[in-house]
C-alpha positions as CSV (number, residue, x, y, z in Angstrom):
1,X,8.7,-36.9,6.3
2,X,11.8,-37.8,4.3
3,X,15.2,-36.2,5.1
4,X,15.0,-32.6,4.2
5,X,18.2,-32.0,1.7
6,X,17.6,-28.6,0.3
7,X,18.4,-25.8,1.9
8,X,17.2,-22.0,0.8
9,X,17.4,-18.7,2.3
10,X,14.6,-16.0,1.9
11,X,14.3,-12.6,2.5
12,X,11.3,-11.9,4.1
13,X,9.1,-8.6,5.2
14,X,9.2,-8.3,9.2
15,X,4.8,-9.1,8.8
16,X,5.7,-12.6,7.2
17,X,8.6,-13.2,9.4
18,X,6.6,-12.6,12.7
19,X,3.6,-14.7,11.3
20,X,5.6,-17.6,10.3
21,X,7.0,-17.7,14.3
22,X,3.8,-17.1,15.4
23,X,2.3,-20.2,13.3
24,X,5.0,-22.5,14.2
25,X,4.1,-21.8,18.0
26,X,0.3,-22.4,17.5
27,X,1.0,-25.5,15.5
28,X,3.6,-27.1,17.2
29,X,6.5,-27.4,14.2
30,X,9.1,-25.9,12.5
31,X,8.7,-22.6,10.3
32,X,10.0,-24.8,7.6
33,X,7.3,-26.6,8.2
34,X,4.6,-24.1,8.5
35,X,6.2,-22.4,4.8
36,X,6.1,-26.5,3.8
37,X,2.5,-26.6,4.8
38,X,1.3,-23.1,3.5
39,X,3.5,-23.9,-0.1
40,X,1.8,-27.0,-0.2
41,X,-1.9,-25.8,0.6
42,X,-1.3,-22.4,-2.0
43,X,-0.1,-25.2,-4.9
44,X,-3.0,-27.1,-4.6
45,X,-5.4,-24.0,-4.7
46,X,-7.0,-23.9,-8.3
47,X,-5.3,-21.6,-10.4
48,X,-7.4,-18.0,-11.1
49,X,-8.7,-17.9,-14.0
50,X,-6.3,-15.6,-16.6
51,X,-8.8,-13.2,-18.8
52,X,-7.7,-10.8,-21.8
53,X,-8.9,-7.2,-21.8
54,X,-11.1,-8.3,-24.5
55,X,-12.6,-11.3,-21.8
56,X,-13.2,-8.7,-19.5
57,X,-15.2,-6.5,-21.8
58,X,-17.2,-9.7,-22.7
59,X,-17.7,-10.8,-19.3
60,X,-18.9,-7.4,-18.3
61,X,-20.8,-6.8,-21.2
62,X,-23.1,-11.0,-20.2
63,X,-23.1,-10.7,-16.5
64,X,-24.7,-7.8,-14.9
65,X,-22.3,-5.3,-12.9
66,X,-20.9,-5.9,-9.6
67,X,-22.1,-2.4,-8.2
68,X,-24.7,0.3,-9.6
69,X,-23.5,2.9,-11.3
70,X,-24.3,5.0,-8.0
71,X,-22.6,2.8,-6.6
72,X,-19.7,3.3,-9.1
73,X,-19.8,6.6,-8.9
74,X,-19.4,6.9,-5.0
75,X,-16.2,4.6,-5.4
76,X,-14.4,6.6,-8.2
77,X,-15.2,9.6,-6.2
78,X,-13.8,8.1,-3.2
79,X,-10.7,6.4,-4.9
80,X,-9.7,10.0,-6.7
81,X,-10.3,12.2,-3.2
82,X,-7.9,9.5,-1.5
83,X,-5.6,9.8,-5.1
84,X,-5.4,13.9,-4.2
85,X,-4.8,14.1,-0.6
86,X,-2.2,11.3,-1.4
87,X,-0.8,13.9,-4.2
88,X,-0.8,16.8,-1.6
89,X,1.3,15.3,1.2
90,X,4.4,13.9,-1.3
91,X,7.1,16.0,-1.2
92,X,8.4,17.7,-5.1
93,X,11.9,16.2,-6.0
94,X,14.7,18.9,-5.9
95,X,15.4,20.1,-10.2
96,X,18.9,19.9,-11.0
């Protein structure tokens, strides 16, 4: 690889920073090389299909649903319960 002439600074969360350091040790390369390899790999992935809301509806009309009605109802119930629990733990903001 040629001389690296472009330097950049990024703010990362702790988990990402630790993951980069761990991979650098495991791969026996610099942290910059971990980032270069990861960016190249991500760029090589096929682009995710961008669907409009109408495309999504048409897809569901033409293909079997990913889960049964009962599974969907259980999922909705579980998500609502979780949302209600989260709401109960929130402290209301002081009113001015």
